[in-house]
C-alpha positions, 0 to 999 in steps of 0.5 A: 681616532688614533693614527696608525703610528700610535696603534703600533707603538701600543701594541709593542709596549704590551708586548713588552710588559707581557715578556718582562712579566713573564721573566719576572715569574719565571725568575721568582719561581727559580728563587722560590725553587732554589730556597726550597731546595736549600732548606730541604737540604740544610733543614729536612725536617722543615716540610715533613708535616706537609709531606704528612698532610700530602700523603694523607691527602693521597691515601684514599686514592691509593687505596682505591687503586690498590683496591682495584688491582687486588680486585682484579688480580682476585678475579683472574686468580679466581679464573685461572683456578676454575680452568686449573681446577677443571684440567686437574679434574679431567686428568684425575677422571682419566687417572681413575679410568686407568686405575679401574682398568688396572684393578680389573686386570689385577683381579684377573690376574689374581684369579689366573694365579689362583687357577693355576696354583690349584693346577700346580696342586693338582700335578703335586698329587701322588701321581706324577701327570703325564702332561698339562694342556689346554682344553682347545675346544669341545662340541656343542651341536653335535650328540656327542660330547668330545673335547680337544687337547693341544697334546698328543702322543709326542707328550706321552698322551695315550687313549684311556688316560683321565684328563682332570681340571682343578675342579674335577674329572672331565673325561678320558683320552679317547683318541690321540694324535701326534700333537692333539687328541680327543677327549671323551667327556663325562657327559658323552652318552657312551661314558660310564664310570664307577663312582661312590659318595664322597662321605661314605661307600655308596656306589653307582655308575655315572652315565653321560646324558648328553645334555651336560649332566650325568645320571647316577645309577646305584649298584645295590637297588633298594632304598635310594640313600642318595640326598640332594647336593651329595658329592660323588668321586671316583671309586677307582673300580676298573683301574682307569681312574684313581680314587677320589677325584671329584665328579658330580654333585646330585641335584635331582633324586631319582628312583634308582638314583639321582640326576648329577651336575658335572663339578667341572664344566668343560666350557668353563675350563682352560688348563687340564692335566692328563694323568696316567692310568691308575692301574693299567693291568686292571684297566686292560683286563676290563677293557678300558685301556691298552696294556702298558708296553713291555719293559726293555731288557738287554741282550 
């Protein structure tokens, strides 16, 4: 059995050898590195083949990494594009809704302009209108058919004056207040006006029936010449209404005339024109309108 002293000496010797071997390896590595550095500095092309081989060996790994990065970017781009497309579609749908509303408003504005132009065309006729007003209401449940206007005596409106819309005659002023007036509609049972067929001189009286229609009674009895869809206009007789204003269209033939539908429906009328009495003296003579005021004289 070896003595403890011998065991200690052997252990120290092994440790010394390990340290020496480590210094040798380190020195050799340093010398090899210095030699390689010198070669790369003075002869750069020496290791080109080795670098190429190493690059070729690492290429598959780089391609796999690049493919992974590209795939991840594609997935992210697809998800981002999906959400962007969804947001864009929502925005487009909202813009489409707004555009539809604007289109409806534009169509309503076009029709309003056409209606107002028709009113202006009506006011630019031979007779200068007394007032342009709004039909602010009318009776619906009563047996009488009365309309209400937003103009009155302060605007020059007087009883007996005709009231028309772009579609035709509505009635005449029944009562006039200071800032409002009542209109006796053509469909009232107390309303009766002289009319003629628009294409010839077949004359008749248009009487209100209180149900939204008119009864046409021929003046000259005999063979009834009226046909369905004949249009009747004011004849000018009596001096109250100027001739040629559209009144009604025949819808049903009767023994002594026809049943007619009013062309200008008060329920669908907004703007109307109040016209002066066509021939005040003639209208006053038959009791249809008050005579005009006397002219003022100096003196």
